[in-house]
Residue, then its C-alpha position, 0 to 999 in steps of 0.5 A: m154108883s146105882r144108876d139112880t144117882g148117876p150123873q144124869c139124874k143128879r143133872c136133873r136134881r141140879e135143876g130142880m126139874q125132869l129134863f127126861l134124859k133117861g127115856s120112860r125111866c124118868h116117867t117111873i118110881k125109879c126116877g132119881l128125882r123123885k127120890r131125891e128133890y134136892p140138888p146133888g151135894e153135901h151142902s145143897w141146902r145151904r146154896s144161895k137165891f141165883s141172881e138175874y143173870g143166874l135164873q137167865l142162864r139156868e133157864k138157857q142151859k135147862v133148854k140146851r141139855y134137854y134138847g142135846v144142842t151145842e152152843k153153836q148150835f143154840r145160838n144159830t136156833f135162837a138166831r133164826a128164831v129172832r127173824m121170824r115173826g111172832n114171839t122169839g121165846e116160843n119160836l125158839l122152842v117151836l124150832l128146837e121141837s121141830r129138829l129131827d132127833n127130838v121127833v124121833a124120840r117123841l113119836g116113840f122110835a127112840l127111848n131118849r134124844r140121845h138115842a134118837r140122834q145116835l139113830v138118825s147119825h148112823g143112817n137109821v132114819c129116813v124122811n120121805g123115804k130118803k135116809l138122813t144123816i143130820p139130826s138137827y134137820r127140821v121136819r115140815k107138815d106132811d114129813v113121814i118119818s120112819p125107820a131104815a128098811k133094816n129088820k134089826i132097826k125095825e126091832i129096835a123102834r118096836m122095842s122103843l115104842d113099847a118101852v115108851k108106850d106110856n107117853e103121849v105123843p103130841s097133837w101135831l105128830g101122828v104115829d102109825i105103830e104097826q106101819l112104825k111110820g110117823t106123820v107131821l101133821d102140824k107146825a110143833k106147838r109151844e104148848e106141848v113141850p113137857i118141860a117148864i121152861q121160862e123162855q122169856l128169860v132165856v131171850e133175856f139173856c141171848s139178846k145181851 
């Protein structure tokens, strides 16, 4: 099976949108979704419309898959979003955007979130000079994120930065390519989440 028709690209076609599960490849013409803009399966064109429940579930699953979180992690994050002031759906996405593994990927120190999660879990990422091994750690304003002080890890970070150099770093993050350091400039912003998510449907599903 070719890389273009692998399980990750099938997942994107099934959702009908890019989930950016293959890092920089999702931004090129090699992306499987650009070649086949329909779900996998011989009779995919016959599929019926989703029910209201199905639409809500689909949106929730999109969020989980995009950020690579488990059901328990997602539910805990949602519970925290409910307790916060403001729009619960926006709070949920802002909390997920603030995860350390997501920030490492958004800064370009990793090819994608799965790669970033591996780097963090293996102790190869530092926050304010201290190693952290918790991918779900939520960064705060003025936190400084950097690869561990190992030549091999720094080289991996530089290669990743080069591979995803065309990706836009969100305005709430700053990156120093020469020093290999990223800084959290502000709170994560809902409008800079790069995938189309109807968070209100997620809130309706999780509130049942």
